[in-house]
C-alpha positions as CSV (number, residue, x, y, z in Angstrom):
1,M,20.8,47.9,28.1
2,T,17.1,47.3,26.1
3,A,14.9,50.0,26.5
4,P,12.7,48.4,29.5
5,V,9.7,46.9,29.0
6,A,6.8,49.4,29.3
7,A,4.1,48.8,31.8
8,P,1.2,50.4,32.2
9,V,1.5,53.5,33.8
10,T,-1.2,53.7,37.3
11,G,0.2,57.5,37.7
12,P,3.1,59.1,39.2
13,S,1.4,58.4,42.5
14,A,0.8,54.9,42.4
15,A,3.0,53.0,44.5
16,C,5.8,50.5,42.5
17,S,7.3,47.5,44.6
18,C,11.0,49.0,43.5
19,G,11.1,51.1,46.7
20,L,10.3,54.6,45.8
21,P,7.4,57.0,47.3
22,A,4.1,56.6,45.9
23,S,4.4,60.5,45.0
24,L,7.4,61.7,42.7
25,S,6.9,65.3,44.1
26,P,4.0,67.9,44.0
27,G,5.3,69.9,40.7
28,V,5.1,67.1,38.3
29,S,1.5,67.8,36.9
30,L,2.7,68.6,33.4
31,Y,5.0,65.7,33.6
32,E,2.3,63.4,34.4
33,Q,0.2,64.3,31.5
34,L,2.6,63.9,28.7
35,F,3.5,61.3,30.3
36,R,0.7,59.8,30.1
37,H,-1.0,60.5,27.0
38,H,1.8,60.4,24.6
39,S,1.7,57.9,22.1
40,A,5.6,57.4,22.3
41,V,6.5,54.0,24.5
42,M,8.0,55.7,28.3
43,L,9.5,53.7,30.7
44,L,11.2,55.0,34.2
45,V,14.0,52.9,35.1
46,D,15.9,51.9,37.9
47,A,19.2,52.8,36.6
48,E,21.1,50.3,39.7
49,T,18.7,47.5,39.5
50,G,16.7,47.8,36.0
51,C,13.5,47.7,38.0
52,I,10.5,49.2,35.9
53,I,9.6,52.1,38.0
54,E,6.7,53.4,36.4
55,A,5.2,52.8,32.0
56,N,2.6,54.8,30.3
57,P,-0.3,53.4,28.7
58,A,1.5,53.7,25.5
59,A,4.0,51.3,26.7
60,S,1.5,48.6,28.4
61,A,-0.1,48.3,24.6
62,F,2.8,48.0,22.8
63,Y,4.1,45.1,24.9
64,G,1.3,43.2,25.7
65,Y,0.5,43.4,29.4
66,P,-2.1,44.9,31.3
67,D,-2.3,48.5,33.2
68,G,0.5,47.7,36.3
69,V,1.6,45.0,35.6
70,L,5.1,46.5,33.8
71,C,5.9,48.6,37.1
72,G,8.3,46.1,39.4
73,M,9.3,44.0,36.3
74,T,13.0,44.5,35.6
75,V,14.8,45.1,31.8
76,H,16.2,41.6,31.9
77,A,12.1,40.4,31.4
78,I,12.1,42.0,28.3
79,S,15.5,42.4,26.4
80,T,16.7,39.6,24.5
81,L,20.4,40.6,26.0
82,P,22.5,37.9,28.3
83,G,22.3,39.1,31.5
84,D,26.3,40.4,31.7
85,E,25.5,42.8,28.4
86,Q,22.6,43.8,29.9
87,A,24.3,45.1,33.2
88,R,27.1,47.0,31.2
89,Q,24.3,48.5,29.4
90,L,22.9,49.7,32.4
91,A,26.0,51.2,33.8
92,D,26.8,53.2,30.5
93,L,22.8,54.6,30.8
94,R,23.5,55.4,34.3
95,A,27.0,57.3,33.0
96,G,25.7,59.3,30.4
97,R,27.9,57.6,28.1
98,L,24.8,55.6,26.1
99,T,21.5,57.8,25.5
100,R,20.5,55.6,22.2
101,F,20.9,52.0,21.1
102,V,19.1,49.5,19.3
103,S,17.9,46.3,20.6
104,R,15.4,43.3,20.5
105,H,12.9,43.2,23.0
106,R,10.3,40.5,23.8
107,L,6.9,41.4,23.9
108,A,3.9,39.2,26.4
109,S,3.2,37.5,23.4
110,G,6.4,35.7,23.1
111,E,7.2,37.9,19.7
112,V,10.4,39.6,19.6
113,R,10.5,43.1,18.8
114,E,13.7,45.4,17.0
115,I,13.3,48.8,18.5
116,E,15.3,52.1,19.2
117,A,15.5,53.9,22.5
118,H,16.4,57.0,23.4
119,S,17.4,57.4,27.2
120,V,19.0,59.9,29.4
121,P,19.6,59.7,33.3
122,V,17.9,61.3,35.8
123,R,18.2,61.8,40.1
124,L,15.4,61.5,41.7
125,F,14.6,61.3,45.4
126,Q,18.8,60.0,45.7
127,R,18.4,57.5,42.9
128,V,18.9,57.5,39.9
129,L,16.7,56.8,37.2
130,L,16.7,56.9,33.0
131,Y,13.9,58.4,31.1
132,T,13.6,56.3,28.5
133,I,11.6,56.5,25.2
134,I,11.2,53.6,23.1
135,H,10.6,53.4,19.2
136,D,9.3,50.3,17.6
137,I,11.6,49.7,14.2
138,T,10.6,46.6,13.3
139,D,9.7,47.2,10.2
140,R,11.9,49.9,9.3
141,T,14.3,47.4,10.0
142,R,12.4,44.6,7.6
143,A,12.3,47.0,4.8
144,E,15.7,47.7,4.9
145,E,17.1,44.0,5.3
146,A,14.8,43.0,2.6
147,L,15.9,46.2,-0.2
148,R,19.4,45.4,0.8
149,R,18.5,41.2,0.2
150,S,16.4,42.3,-2.9
151,E,19.7,44.4,-4.5
152,Q,22.1,41.3,-3.5
153,H,20.0,38.8,-4.9
154,L,19.4,40.9,-8.1
155,E,23.2,41.3,-8.8
156,M,23.4,37.5,-8.2
157,V,20.7,36.5,-10.5
158,M,22.3,39.2,-13.0
159,D,25.8,37.5,-12.3
160,G,24.0,34.0,-12.1
161,A,22.2,34.2,-15.0
162,G,25.5,36.2,-17.4
163,I,23.1,38.9,-18.0
164,G,25.2,42.2,-18.5
165,S,23.6,45.4,-18.4
166,F,24.4,48.5,-20.9
167,N,23.7,52.3,-21.5
168,W,23.9,53.6,-24.8
169,H,24.1,57.0,-25.0
170,V,22.5,58.0,-28.7
171,V,24.1,61.6,-29.3
172,T,27.4,60.6,-29.0
173,D,27.0,56.8,-29.5
174,E,29.2,56.1,-26.2
175,V,27.9,53.0,-24.5
176,G,28.1,52.4,-20.5
177,C,28.4,48.8,-19.8
178,D,29.2,46.9,-16.5
179,T,32.1,44.1,-16.2
180,R,29.7,41.4,-17.1
181,W,28.7,43.0,-20.4
182,G,32.3,42.0,-22.2
183,E,32.1,38.3,-20.9
184,V,28.2,37.9,-22.3
185,L,29.5,39.0,-25.9
186,G,32.6,37.0,-25.5
187,L,35.2,39.5,-24.8
188,G,36.3,38.7,-21.4
189,R,35.8,41.4,-18.5
190,V,36.2,45.0,-20.1
191,E,36.3,47.9,-18.2
192,C,36.0,50.6,-20.8
193,A,33.6,51.8,-22.5
194,P,33.4,50.9,-26.5
195,M,31.2,53.0,-29.2
196,M,28.5,51.7,-30.3
197,E,30.5,51.5,-33.7
198,S,32.9,49.2,-32.1
199,W,29.9,46.9,-30.8
200,R,28.2,46.9,-34.2
201,A,31.6,45.4,-35.6
202,L,31.2,42.4,-33.8
203,V,27.5,41.3,-34.6
204,H,26.8,38.5,-37.5
205,P,26.5,40.7,-41.2
206,D,23.5,38.2,-41.7
207,D,22.3,39.6,-38.4
208,L,23.3,43.0,-38.2
209,P,20.5,44.2,-40.2
210,G,17.4,42.6,-38.6
211,L,19.4,44.0,-35.2
212,E,19.6,47.9,-36.2
213,R,15.9,47.8,-37.9
214,S,14.5,46.4,-34.5
215,R,16.8,49.4,-32.9
216,R,15.6,52.3,-35.1
217,R,12.0,51.1,-34.5
218,H,12.1,51.5,-30.8
219,L,14.0,55.3,-31.0
220,S,11.2,55.9,-33.2
221,G,8.5,55.3,-30.7
222,F,7.1,52.5,-32.5
223,S,7.5,49.8,-30.2
224,P,8.0,50.6,-26.4
225,R,10.6,48.4,-26.1
226,Y,13.7,46.1,-28.2
227,E,14.1,42.7,-28.4
228,T,16.4,41.1,-30.8
229,E,18.7,37.9,-31.3
230,Y,21.4,37.9,-33.1
231,R,25.2,36.4,-33.2
232,V,28.7,37.8,-31.8
233,R,32.3,36.7,-32.7
234,S,34.0,36.5,-29.6
235,A,37.5,36.4,-28.3
236,D,38.3,33.0,-29.9
237,G,36.7,33.9,-33.3
238,A,33.6,31.6,-32.3
239,W,29.9,32.9,-32.8
240,R,27.8,32.9,-30.2
241,W,24.1,33.4,-29.9
242,V,23.1,36.8,-27.6
243,Q,19.9,38.3,-26.6
244,E,19.3,42.0,-26.7
245,T,16.7,44.1,-25.1
246,G,16.4,47.8,-24.3
247,R,14.4,50.9,-23.4
248,V,14.7,54.4,-24.1
249,V,15.0,56.3,-20.5
250,E,15.8,59.4,-21.3
251,R,14.6,61.8,-24.2
252,A,15.0,65.2,-25.0
253,G,12.4,68.4,-24.7
254,D,11.7,67.6,-28.4
255,G,11.3,63.8,-28.0
256,L,14.8,62.5,-29.1
257,P,16.1,59.8,-27.8
258,L,19.2,60.5,-25.2
259,R,19.7,57.3,-23.5
260,V,19.0,53.9,-23.7
261,A,19.0,51.1,-21.2
262,G,19.4,47.4,-22.0
263,I,21.0,44.2,-21.0
264,V,22.6,41.4,-23.0
265,R,22.8,37.5,-21.9
266,D,24.5,35.2,-23.7
267,V,21.1,32.0,-25.2
268,S,23.9,30.1,-27.2
269,A,22.8,27.1,-25.1
270,R,18.9,27.8,-25.4
271,R,19.5,28.2,-29.3
272,R,21.2,24.8,-29.7
273,A,18.5,23.0,-27.2
274,E,15.9,24.4,-29.9
275,E,18.0,22.5,-32.6
276,D,18.0,20.0,-31.0
277,R,14.3,20.0,-30.1
278,R,13.9,20.4,-33.5
279,R,15.9,17.5,-34.3
280,L,13.3,15.7,-31.8
281,F,10.1,16.9,-32.9
282,S,11.4,15.8,-36.5
283,L,12.9,12.3,-35.2
284,S,10.6,11.5,-32.5
285,P,8.3,8.2,-32.9
286,D,5.6,10.2,-31.0
287,L,3.2,11.9,-32.4
288,M,3.8,15.7,-31.9
289,C,1.9,18.7,-32.5
290,V,0.7,22.2,-32.0
291,G,-2.8,23.5,-32.3
292,G,-4.7,26.1,-32.2
293,M,-7.9,26.6,-30.0
294,D,-9.9,27.0,-34.0
295,G,-9.5,23.0,-34.2
296,Y,-7.0,23.2,-36.7
297,L,-3.1,21.9,-36.4
298,R,-0.5,24.6,-36.8
299,E,2.6,21.9,-36.5
300,M,3.2,18.2,-36.5
301,N,6.1,16.1,-36.8
302,P,7.1,13.2,-39.4
303,A,5.5,10.6,-36.8
304,W,1.8,11.6,-38.0
305,Q,2.4,10.3,-41.2
306,D,4.3,7.4,-40.4
307,V,1.6,6.1,-37.9
308,L,-1.7,7.5,-39.8
309,G,-0.6,7.9,-43.2
310,W,-1.8,11.4,-43.4
311,S,0.5,13.8,-45.1
312,K,1.2,17.6,-43.4
313,E,-0.8,19.1,-46.2
314,E,-3.5,17.2,-45.9
315,L,-3.7,17.2,-42.0
316,L,-3.1,20.9,-42.4
317,D,-6.3,20.9,-44.4
318,R,-8.9,19.4,-42.0
319,P,-9.7,20.2,-38.3
320,W,-8.3,17.6,-35.7
321,V,-11.7,16.9,-34.9
322,S,-12.8,14.6,-38.0
323,L,-9.9,12.5,-37.6
324,L,-12.0,11.0,-34.2
325,H,-13.9,8.0,-34.0
326,P,-17.4,9.2,-33.5
327,E,-17.8,7.1,-30.4
328,D,-15.0,9.4,-29.0
329,R,-16.2,12.7,-29.8
330,A,-18.2,13.7,-27.2
331,A,-15.7,13.1,-24.5
332,A,-12.6,14.5,-26.1
333,M,-14.5,17.6,-26.4
334,G,-15.0,17.2,-22.6
335,E,-11.4,16.5,-22.5
336,M,-10.7,20.0,-24.1
337,D,-12.6,21.7,-21.9
338,L,-10.9,20.0,-19.0
339,L,-7.7,21.4,-20.6
340,R,-8.7,24.6,-20.7
341,E,-9.7,25.2,-17.0
342,R,-6.6,23.4,-16.1
343,G,-4.0,23.6,-18.8
344,V,-3.2,20.2,-18.6
345,I,-4.3,16.6,-19.6
346,T,-2.7,13.5,-19.5
347,N,-3.4,9.9,-20.7
348,V,-6.5,10.8,-22.8
349,E,-7.1,7.8,-25.4
350,N,-9.6,7.5,-27.5
351,R,-9.0,6.6,-31.9
352,Y,-7.8,7.8,-35.1
353,L,-8.5,7.3,-38.4
354,C,-5.6,5.9,-40.7
355,R,-5.6,6.8,-44.5
356,D,-6.6,3.1,-45.2
357,G,-9.6,3.4,-43.1
358,S,-8.1,1.6,-40.0
359,W,-8.2,3.3,-36.5
360,R,-5.7,3.2,-34.1
361,W,-5.7,4.3,-30.7
362,I,-3.7,7.5,-29.3
363,S,-2.6,8.4,-26.0
364,W,-2.4,12.2,-25.2
365,N,-0.2,14.6,-22.7
366,S,-1.3,18.3,-24.0
367,T,-1.1,21.0,-22.6
368,F,-2.8,24.4,-23.5
369,V,-0.9,27.9,-23.0
370,P,-3.6,30.9,-22.8
371,E,-1.3,33.5,-23.6
372,Q,-0.6,31.6,-26.7
373,G,-4.2,30.5,-27.6
374,L,-2.0,27.4,-28.1
375,I,-2.1,23.8,-27.2
376,Y,0.8,21.5,-27.2
377,G,0.8,17.6,-27.4
378,V,2.4,14.6,-27.2
379,G,0.8,11.4,-28.8
380,R,1.7,7.8,-28.1
381,D,0.0,4.9,-30.7
382,V,-1.2,2.9,-27.8
383,T,-3.2,0.0,-30.7
384,A,-0.8,-2.5,-29.5
385,H,-1.0,-2.1,-25.7
386,R,-4.9,-1.7,-25.9
387,R,-5.1,-5.0,-27.8
388,M,-2.3,-6.6,-25.1
389,V,-4.7,-5.6,-22.1
390,E,-8.2,-6.7,-24.1
391,E,-6.6,-10.0,-24.4
392,L,-5.2,-10.2,-20.6
393,R,-8.5,-8.9,-19.5
394,A,-10.2,-11.7,-21.3
395,S,-7.6,-14.3,-20.4
396,E,-8.1,-13.2,-16.7
397,T,-11.9,-14.3,-16.8
398,R,-11.7,-17.3,-18.9
399,L,-9.0,-18.1,-15.8
400,R,-11.5,-16.3,-12.9
401,A,-14.3,-18.8,-14.8
402,L,-11.9,-22.0,-14.1
403,A,-11.1,-21.2,-10.7
404,A,-15.2,-20.5,-10.4
405,T,-15.5,-23.9,-10.9
406,V,-12.4,-25.9,-9.7
407,P,-13.5,-28.3,-6.9
408,G,-11.2,-26.1,-4.4
409,V,-9.3,-23.0,-3.6
410,V,-7.2,-21.6,-5.9
411,L,-4.3,-19.8,-4.2
412,Q,-1.8,-17.4,-5.7
413,W,0.8,-15.9,-2.8
414,R,4.1,-14.1,-2.0
415,E,6.6,-15.5,0.4
416,M,9.1,-12.0,1.0
417,P,11.7,-11.9,3.6
418,G,9.9,-12.0,7.0
419,D,6.4,-11.6,5.5
420,R,3.9,-13.7,3.5
421,R,0.8,-11.9,1.7
422,F,-2.2,-13.4,-0.6
423,T,-2.5,-11.7,-3.7
424,Y,-5.1,-14.1,-5.1
425,V,-8.1,-16.1,-3.4
426,S,-10.8,-17.6,-5.6
427,P,-14.5,-17.1,-4.9
428,R,-15.1,-20.9,-3.9
429,S,-13.1,-19.7,-0.5
430,R,-16.5,-19.0,0.6
431,E,-17.7,-22.0,1.0
432,T,-14.6,-24.4,1.1
433,L,-13.8,-22.1,4.2
434,G,-16.2,-19.9,4.9
435,L,-14.2,-16.9,4.5
436,D,-14.5,-13.7,1.8
437,P,-11.4,-14.4,-0.2
438,E,-11.2,-10.4,0.8
439,L,-10.7,-11.5,4.6
440,L,-7.7,-13.7,3.2
441,L,-6.6,-11.2,1.0
442,R,-5.8,-8.2,4.1
443,D,-4.4,-11.4,6.6
444,W,-2.9,-14.4,5.5
445,R,-3.3,-15.9,9.0
446,A,-6.9,-15.4,8.6
447,L,-6.7,-19.2,7.2
448,P,-8.5,-20.9,9.8
449,V,-5.8,-24.0,10.5
450,H,-6.4,-26.0,13.4
451,P,-4.3,-25.1,16.6
452,A,-3.0,-28.1,16.9
453,D,-1.9,-28.0,13.3
454,R,-0.9,-24.5,12.7
455,T,2.9,-24.6,13.9
456,V,3.6,-27.7,12.0
457,W,1.8,-25.6,8.7
458,E,3.4,-22.5,8.8
459,L,7.0,-24.6,9.3
460,S,5.9,-26.4,6.2
461,L,5.3,-23.3,4.0
462,R,9.0,-21.5,5.3
463,D,10.7,-24.8,4.3
464,A,9.0,-24.7,0.8
465,A,9.8,-21.2,0.3
466,E,13.7,-21.6,1.5
467,R,14.1,-24.3,-0.8
468,R,12.3,-22.3,-3.4
469,G,10.7,-25.9,-4.5
470,D,7.3,-27.4,-4.1
471,W,4.7,-27.2,-1.3
472,L,2.7,-29.8,0.1
473,F,0.8,-30.2,3.4
474,E,-2.3,-32.0,4.7
475,G,-4.2,-30.9,8.0
476,R,-7.3,-29.9,9.4
477,L,-9.4,-26.7,9.0
478,V,-11.9,-25.2,12.0
479,L,-14.6,-23.3,10.1
480,P,-16.3,-20.5,11.4
481,G,-19.5,-22.6,12.8
482,G,-16.8,-25.2,14.3
483,E,-17.1,-27.9,12.3
484,V,-13.8,-29.7,11.8
485,R,-12.7,-30.5,8.1
486,W,-9.6,-31.9,6.6
487,W,-7.7,-30.6,3.8
488,R,-5.0,-30.8,1.4
489,G,-2.7,-27.8,0.5
490,E,0.1,-27.7,-3.0
491,A,1.2,-25.4,-4.6
492,R,4.6,-24.7,-6.4
493,P,6.5,-21.6,-7.3
494,V,6.3,-19.1,-10.4
495,H,8.6,-16.1,-11.0
496,A,11.2,-17.0,-9.2
497,D,13.9,-16.6,-11.5
498,G,14.4,-12.4,-10.8
499,P,17.9,-10.9,-9.3
500,D,16.1,-11.0,-6.0
501,G,14.3,-14.1,-7.1
502,C,11.1,-13.1,-8.0
503,A,10.7,-11.8,-11.5
504,D,8.2,-8.7,-10.0
505,G,10.0,-8.3,-6.7
506,P,11.6,-10.3,-3.8
507,G,10.4,-13.4,-2.3
508,V,8.4,-16.5,-4.1
509,V,5.4,-16.8,-5.8
510,Y,3.4,-19.6,-5.0
511,C,0.8,-20.7,-7.1
512,G,-1.7,-23.6,-6.0
513,I,-4.9,-24.5,-4.5
514,I,-6.7,-26.1,-1.0
515,T,-9.1,-29.3,-1.4
516,D,-11.1,-30.4,0.9
517,T,-10.5,-33.9,1.9
518,T,-12.9,-34.8,4.4
519,E,-14.8,-37.2,2.6
520,H,-12.0,-39.1,1.3
521,R,-10.1,-39.3,4.6
522,E,-13.9,-40.7,6.1
523,A,-13.9,-43.1,3.5
524,Q,-10.6,-44.5,3.7
525,E,-11.1,-44.2,7.5
526,R,-14.5,-46.4,6.9
527,L,-12.0,-49.1,5.0
528,R,-10.1,-49.1,7.4
529,E,-12.0,-49.6,10.0
530,L,-14.1,-52.2,7.5
531,A,-10.5,-53.6,7.5
532,T,-10.1,-54.1,11.1
533,T,-13.0,-54.2,12.8
534,D,-15.1,-57.7,13.6
535,G,-18.5,-57.1,11.5
536,L,-20.6,-59.2,14.1
537,T,-20.0,-57.5,16.7
538,G,-18.0,-54.2,15.8
539,L,-14.9,-54.9,18.6
540,A,-11.2,-55.0,17.1
541,N,-10.8,-58.5,14.7
542,R,-8.1,-60.5,15.0
543,R,-5.3,-57.9,13.0
544,R,-6.4,-55.0,14.6
545,F,-5.5,-56.5,18.5
546,L,-2.1,-57.7,17.2
547,E,-1.4,-54.8,15.8
548,A,-3.0,-52.7,19.2
549,L,-1.2,-55.3,21.6
550,E,2.5,-55.1,19.9
551,H,2.4,-51.3,20.1
552,E,1.5,-51.0,23.9
553,V,4.3,-54.2,24.2
554,Q,6.8,-51.7,22.2
555,R,5.7,-48.5,24.6
556,H,6.0,-51.2,27.7
557,R,9.7,-52.0,26.8
558,R,10.1,-48.4,25.7
559,Y,9.1,-46.4,29.0
560,G,8.4,-49.3,31.2
561,T,4.6,-48.9,31.8
562,P,2.9,-51.6,33.2
563,L,0.6,-53.8,30.3
564,A,-2.1,-56.6,30.7
565,L,-3.8,-58.8,28.6
566,V,-6.9,-60.6,29.3
567,S,-8.1,-63.7,27.5
568,I,-11.6,-64.6,27.6
569,D,-13.7,-67.8,26.2
570,V,-17.8,-68.0,26.3
571,D,-18.4,-71.5,28.4
572,R,-19.8,-73.7,26.8
573,F,-20.8,-71.8,23.8
574,K,-21.0,-74.8,21.3
575,R,-24.2,-75.9,22.9
576,V,-25.7,-72.4,22.1
577,N,-25.1,-72.8,18.2
578,D,-26.6,-76.6,18.5
579,T,-29.8,-75.7,21.0
580,W,-30.8,-72.9,19.1
581,G,-29.2,-72.0,16.0
582,H,-26.3,-69.8,14.9
583,A,-28.9,-66.5,14.7
584,V,-29.3,-67.0,18.8
585,G,-25.6,-67.5,18.9
586,D,-24.7,-64.1,17.0
587,A,-27.0,-62.3,19.7
588,V,-25.3,-63.6,22.6
589,L,-21.6,-62.4,21.1
590,R,-23.0,-59.4,20.4
591,A,-24.8,-58.4,24.1
592,L,-21.3,-60.0,25.6
593,S,-19.4,-57.5,23.3
594,A,-21.7,-54.0,24.9
595,I,-20.9,-55.6,28.1
596,C,-17.3,-55.9,27.6
597,R,-16.8,-52.3,26.3
598,A,-19.2,-51.1,28.7
599,E,-16.7,-52.3,31.7
600,V,-13.6,-51.5,30.8
601,R,-11.7,-47.4,29.5
602,D,-11.5,-46.1,26.2
603,V,-7.9,-46.5,26.3
604,D,-8.8,-50.3,27.0
605,T,-9.0,-52.5,23.2
606,V,-11.7,-55.0,23.2
607,G,-11.5,-57.5,20.3
608,R,-12.9,-60.9,19.0
609,I,-9.6,-63.1,18.6
610,G,-12.5,-65.7,16.5
611,G,-15.3,-67.7,17.5
612,E,-16.4,-67.2,21.5
613,E,-12.7,-66.4,21.9
614,F,-12.3,-62.6,23.2
615,A,-9.5,-60.4,24.4
616,V,-9.1,-57.0,26.1
617,L,-5.8,-55.3,26.2
618,L,-4.9,-53.2,29.2
619,P,-2.4,-50.4,28.9
620,D,-1.1,-48.7,32.0
621,T,-2.7,-51.5,34.2
622,A,-0.4,-53.7,36.8
623,P,-1.5,-57.5,37.3
624,E,-4.1,-57.0,40.3
625,E,-5.8,-53.9,38.1
626,A,-6.0,-56.2,35.1
627,M,-7.3,-58.9,38.1
628,A,-9.8,-56.9,39.2
629,V,-10.8,-55.6,35.7
630,A,-11.3,-59.5,34.4
631,E,-13.3,-60.4,37.9
632,R,-15.7,-57.5,36.9
633,L,-16.3,-58.7,33.3
634,R,-16.9,-62.0,34.8
635,V,-19.8,-60.7,37.0
636,A,-21.1,-58.6,34.7
637,V,-21.9,-61.3,32.2
638,Q,-23.4,-63.6,34.7
639,A,-25.7,-61.3,36.5
640,A,-26.7,-59.5,33.1
641,P,-29.1,-62.4,31.1
642,L,-28.8,-61.9,27.3
643,L,-31.4,-61.3,25.5
644,T,-31.8,-63.3,22.2
645,A,-35.1,-64.6,19.8
646,A,-35.1,-67.3,21.8
647,G,-35.4,-65.4,24.8
648,P,-33.3,-64.1,27.7
649,L,-30.1,-66.3,28.3
650,S,-27.3,-66.3,31.3
651,V,-24.1,-67.7,30.0
652,T,-20.7,-67.5,32.0
653,L,-17.2,-66.8,31.3
654,S,-13.9,-68.2,32.0
655,L,-10.5,-65.6,32.2
656,G,-7.0,-65.7,32.0
657,V,-5.1,-62.5,32.8
658,A,-1.2,-62.1,31.8
659,A,0.8,-58.8,32.6
660,S,4.0,-57.6,31.5
661,P,6.8,-58.2,33.0
662,P,7.6,-60.5,33.4
663,C,6.6,-61.9,29.1
664,D,9.1,-61.4,26.6
665,G,6.9,-59.8,23.4
666,A,3.4,-60.1,22.4
667,D,3.2,-63.8,21.3
668,A,4.9,-64.6,25.3
669,L,1.8,-62.7,26.6
670,L,-0.8,-64.2,24.1
671,R,0.4,-67.4,25.3
672,E,0.7,-66.5,29.1
673,A,-3.1,-65.7,28.7
674,D,-4.7,-69.1,26.5
675,R,-2.4,-70.9,29.4
676,A,-4.6,-68.7,32.0
677,L,-7.6,-69.4,30.8
678,Y,-7.1,-72.7,29.8
679,R,-6.4,-73.3,33.8
680,A,-9.9,-71.3,34.4
681,K,-11.3,-74.1,32.6
682,A,-10.0,-77.0,33.9
683,R,-10.4,-75.9,37.1
684,G,-14.3,-75.6,36.8
685,R,-15.2,-72.2,34.2
686,N,-17.0,-69.3,35.2
687,R,-14.0,-67.7,37.0
688,V,-10.5,-65.5,36.6
689,E,-7.1,-67.4,36.8
690,Q,-3.6,-64.7,36.2
691,A,-0.7,-66.8,34.3
692,A,1.6,-65.9,37.0
693,E,0.3,-69.1,38.9
694,P,2.6,-72.5,38.0
695,S,0.5,-74.7,36.3
696,G,1.0,-78.2,34.4
697,D,0.3,-78.8,31.0
698,L,-3.4,-78.1,30.2
699,S,-3.6,-78.1,26.5
700,G,-6.2,-80.2,26.1
701,A,-8.3,-78.8,28.9
702,R,-10.2,-76.2,26.8
703,E,-11.7,-79.1,24.7
704,T,-12.2,-81.3,27.5
705,G,-14.3,-78.6,29.0
706,D,-16.5,-77.4,26.6
707,A,-17.2,-81.2,25.0
708,A,-18.1,-82.4,28.6
709,D,-19.7,-79.3,30.4
710,S,-23.0,-78.2,30.9
711,L,-23.4,-75.7,32.8
712,L,-25.1,-73.6,30.3
713,T,-28.7,-72.4,32.3
714,I,-31.7,-71.7,30.1
715,P,-33.9,-69.8,32.4
């Protein structure tokens, strides 16, 4: 069991939920005072159930429960032991087999503390209680664990770092050493304690005087410790570098040294690395140097002379700031202050004077070591890079200026797997697209493509990227104000020869332009209208009307939809021209055209076939509906006086209606409608006839009627 959680003591007379009498006995006042006022955590625990009968105030403070809460809890609530182990521990405590144990208890805050418990069973009212005193040993346990780990860590560090230790008894000249000492010296694991004289015999003759001098100075009290590096011959005959550090740890009453403790470690790798660094220092194309805070260089590599042309002697005799360009000196002094503050500065660029009088840009990375008072710097000649950057910047400025003057929006974007991103949008996007370039750079979908064209537009981009080919698209844009404009986009892939399809990343980079083609398309439309529109009436001319007729006939054949054609002729129109002139005749034709457009649908086509001949194409119209339209046209023209320069005139129309089926094509439909028209002329004019009725040869009816009829009414 873990020591029960101490609940605040409510007094020995307090009632408890575990079933004991409120008053333990009349003679427990001394116990009561001890229980209440002792600083140690004390608990009374039912040995059978583990229920906490009483807990003193020290227990409440330790466990963090308010007064009275611990009383009635069980040790299971505060112990971290599993239930079966807790039960066995209670049994051992109850039987007296266990009186002291170490466990872990959980506080009210959830924190777990290491505790040491002393518990003895006592009998009260026919029940066995455990009188338990709890000691918090968390800090002690942690300290012991930290010490143990520290010793292990030290041992691991020394073992891992290959450090051997020794004790040198100066008077007897004997050396006591650990097993690593021999490994460091290259002798293998040495168990015996050699004499110092035999150790000296291993040292390189050139290094022995220096080693002895360091030891003697320290033994004489001139230095607090000694440290030196020397070479020793290992068992295989090779020389290895060793660093030895020692200090007197015991002296006689007269001050003479008795014992020296020290360590040795193999530094051959470091010495070799230093030698490699010296070679790199000499061979590096970068400028390397060591300088003092007084402004003078202490050491520099040969690259200084290669880059700047100054010899080492010339550089050592002058402060380095004298080599700086006058315009860079103030900034360089500020960087030096920053170096002192931060310890490191990187990518600091300034100009240095060459021996031939030219200037070169050097980029520095520097480190300041305060304990040495030295600055270590590495500089790289970036003159060519700076020139290239300036040239690129000037080139970019020129390109941006050109892009700003191009009559369109210059674009660059990257097509990537599953993604697309604009990388450049010229400023002309504001006037052409009504959008800031930054908006398109954030989201390519902001390009205001007309909803009806967007799917085709995206498919065209995807197809071009998959082919790694040119991109071309024409469509509509919806500007922010709602205006619809026509545009043309074209681009070519660049940088698409890298391992992932692009030299500077996966995907394909496209460069292109968007131009506004609205005016061009409108001009084309005007030309088309001029070529297909009757100049006098504004109706479709014969060419355009026949094209529309052929299109509707093909649709009728494909889908079986009904189609009707009305052929129209102005009755006695020749007399209008002969009587009032062609100007009045033209006015009559224009007025008739306006009436015809007003009486038909938008999907219907009204055309002037020639002279006073007109026709109306009625898609999706049954024969009876076509007859109704023709009759409506006849009535509207007859009822409406036509305003001309000669005054209001009234004319009438003869109309012939043909429908599909049964016609075999556009020519047949026109022929049938004309026959119906001639029939209307032959039967008195100002009437509508349908082509389906049988008729004789009426080919000459029109000419005869126009020449002989005189029904034109002149109000």
